N, C-alpha and C positions, 0 to 999 in steps of 0.2 A: 499809432508809430507812425510818422513818415520815413516813409519806404524812397531807397535810392534803387533805378533801375534793374542793379549788378546785387540788393538784396530781396527781392520780388520773389517767392514762391515758387515755384515750377507752374502750380495749379494757380495760384495768381495773375502770372504773368499769360498762363494759356488763356481766361476771362478777360484778360484787357485787349490783348492782342483780336480774341474772337471777335470785340465790339468796337475795337478798331479798323478791323478791314472789313463788318457792316455799314462804317462812316464812309471806310474810299470807297467802298461797291455804290455805296447810293450819291456819294460824291463825282465819282466818274460817270455813272447814267444821266444827272445832272448836269456834269458837263455839256456830255453831248446833247443831249436835251436843248439846253441854253444856245449852244450854237447851230444846233438846226431850226431852232425856231428866230435866231438870227439870219441864215440865210434865207429863210422861206414868208418873213415875216411880211404880209400887205397890206394899202389902206392907209388913211388919214396922219394913223398913227406912225408909221412906217420910221420917221427920223428917233424920233427916243425911244421908240422900243430898240429897236435897230441898236441901238447905243447903249444899251441897258442890258441885252440878253446878253451882249459882248463883253460888256463890266461883268455880269456874273458869271458867264463863263472862262473869262479870265484870271478872277478873285477864286473860282472853284479847280482849275488846272495847277495853280498853286498850292491850293489845299492841302489836295489828291497826295502833293509828296511831303505836306508838314507832317502828316498824319500816316505815312508810309515810313518816313523817318523816326517817326519815335515808336511805330510794332519793331522796328531797324535799334533801336537805342537800345527799346526793353528786352531786346535775346528775341525777337519771333520773326515770323515769316512773313512778307508781305505777300499776298496772294494778289498777284499783277494778272491773273486769265483772264482775260474780259469775259469770257461766255461765264464764267465763276461770280465774277461781279454781276452781269444783269440778270444772273439767276439769284444773286442774295440780293439784293436790290430791292426795297417795297418801294422805289419812284422806279417809274414802268418805262418800256423807251416808246417815242412817238412817232407816226412817222412826218408830219410836220405839212399833214394839211388839215390847218384849221383855220379859223376866224384869229387875228390879233388877239380877241379880245378871250378865246379857247387856251391861246395861248398862252396869256398871263394866267388864266386861272390854272393850269396844269403845272408849271410851273413854279406859282406861288405856293401849290399843292407840295409841290416837289420841296420845297423850301423848309413849309416847317414839316412834312417827314422827315429832313434831316437832323434838322434841329429837336425833332424827339429823339431821333436815333442818339448823335450826340449828348443831351442831357442822362439818356439812359448808359453810355461810356464813360460820361464824368460821374455817375453816381458807383457805375463801377471799380472804374480806378479810386474816388474817394474812398471805396471800403474796406481796397486794398493797402490806402495812405501811399498812392502814388497821385502823389500831389502835382508836380509836371505833366502829364497825361489831363488828370482834370482840369487841369488850369486852360491846355488846349483845345480840349472838348465844350468848355462852356467859354470858350472865346469864338469860335466857329457855331457854337451854336447864337449866339451874339449875334454870327454876322447877319449866317439863312437867317433869323426872325428878323432883320432892317431887310433883307432881299423879299423876303415875304409880306410886307409892309408896303416896300415900294412900290411893288407889283399889284400886291390888292389896293392900293390907291389908285391903279387904274381902270379897275370896277367901277362903273356907277353903282 
């Protein structure tokens, strides 16, 4: 049965909110990862990587808001505490001291991690009939898989 935000049970809402907060946490950490690499990339590929990293962090900044607003739409609390997000994220922070190739590899891995998390969140939402959350998660997951492919194409 398809559910609306208002018709989700308390348990369904809690499970979906947990999955979405995990997605937000990883998106926030990866946003900063991309921005950090944008600031610190050097070498022959500086121009295209600088631009790609910016495209990624700008996309992710908007995605954070979309995911958090969905949490609020279903009646949950969007965890905005940065230290909690860093602790919960499966994507690790980075100090930005790395070769361009290592930056690309780390950011591609982060994209695959978020895509997997969003796939899981989509499954949770689907299991509770929350098709709108499922659609958001699938759409975002596809975007992250595309970024993973774009980044991986830079590595020989």
